[in-house]
C-alpha positions in Angstrom: -10.0 2.3 -5.8 -8.4 2.7 -9.2 -10.3 3.1 -12.4 -8.8 1.1 -15.4 -8.7 2.9 -18.7 -8.9 1.2 -22.1 -5.2 0.8 -22.3 -5.0 -0.8 -18.8 -7.7 -3.2 -19.9 -6.1 -4.0 -23.2 -2.7 -4.6 -21.6 -4.1 -6.4 -18.5 -2.5 -3.8 -16.3 -3.6 -5.0 -12.9 -1.8 -5.5 -9.6 -2.5 -9.1 -8.7 -2.9 -12.6 -10.3 -6.5 -12.7 -9.0 -7.3 -9.4 -10.6 -5.7 -10.7 -13.9 -8.0 -13.8 -13.8 -11.1 -11.6 -13.1 -10.2 -9.1 -15.9 -9.6 -12.0 -18.3 -13.0 -13.4 -17.4 -14.7 -10.0 -18.0 -13.0 -9.6 -21.4 -14.2 -13.0 -22.5 -17.7 -12.6 -21.3 -18.6 -8.9 -21.6 -18.2 -6.1 -24.1 -15.9 -4.6 -21.5 -15.5 -1.3 -23.4 -19.1 -0.5 -22.5 -18.4 -0.6 -18.7 -16.3 1.3 -16.2 -13.9 -1.1 -14.4 -12.3 -0.4 -11.0 -9.7 -2.3 -9.0 -11.3 -2.5 -5.5 -8.7 -4.6 -3.7 -6.3 -7.5 -4.4 -9.2 -9.9 -5.1 -12.1 -7.7 -6.3 -13.0 -5.7 -9.3 -16.0 -3.4 -9.6 -17.9 -3.0 -12.9 -20.5 -0.3 -13.5 -22.7 0.2 -16.5 -24.1 3.3 -18.2 -27.1 3.1 -15.7 -24.7 3.1 -12.7 -25.7 -0.5 -11.9 -22.8 -2.2 -10.1 -21.5 -5.8 -9.9 -18.4 -6.9 -7.9 -16.3 -9.7 -9.2 -13.8 -11.7 -7.2 -11.7 -14.8 -7.8 -12.4 -17.9 -5.8 -8.9 -19.5 -5.3 -10.3 -22.8 -4.0 -12.6 -23.5 -6.9 -10.5 -21.5 -9.4 -13.4 -19.5 -10.8 -14.8 -16.0 -10.9 -17.8 -15.2 -8.8 -19.9 -12.0 -8.6 -22.2 -10.2 -6.2 -24.2 -7.1 -6.2 -22.9 -5.7 -3.0 -19.6 -6.0 -1.1 -20.1 -8.0 2.0 -18.9 -6.0 5.0 -16.7 -7.6 7.5 -18.1 -7.7 11.0 -15.6 -5.7 13.0 -17.3 -5.8 16.3 -16.1 -8.0 19.1 -17.9 -9.3 22.0 -16.4 -8.4 25.4 
């Protein structure tokens, strides 16, 4: 997980198009300088506030919008045999 600094945020310095859309959404809808922003994976950004409360934002490619959740949903990696 990579933390974005103010310059990264200002210059939209992210790794994927999905992250770009998410960051753009955050910049338009939040006072982004008040939060810590982390790149979690190619389609997810983590945002924490001064109280250490967390939201995860991802980009829904089908609906072309940004969605958020309070926790990352873990993949079920167990298999029935």
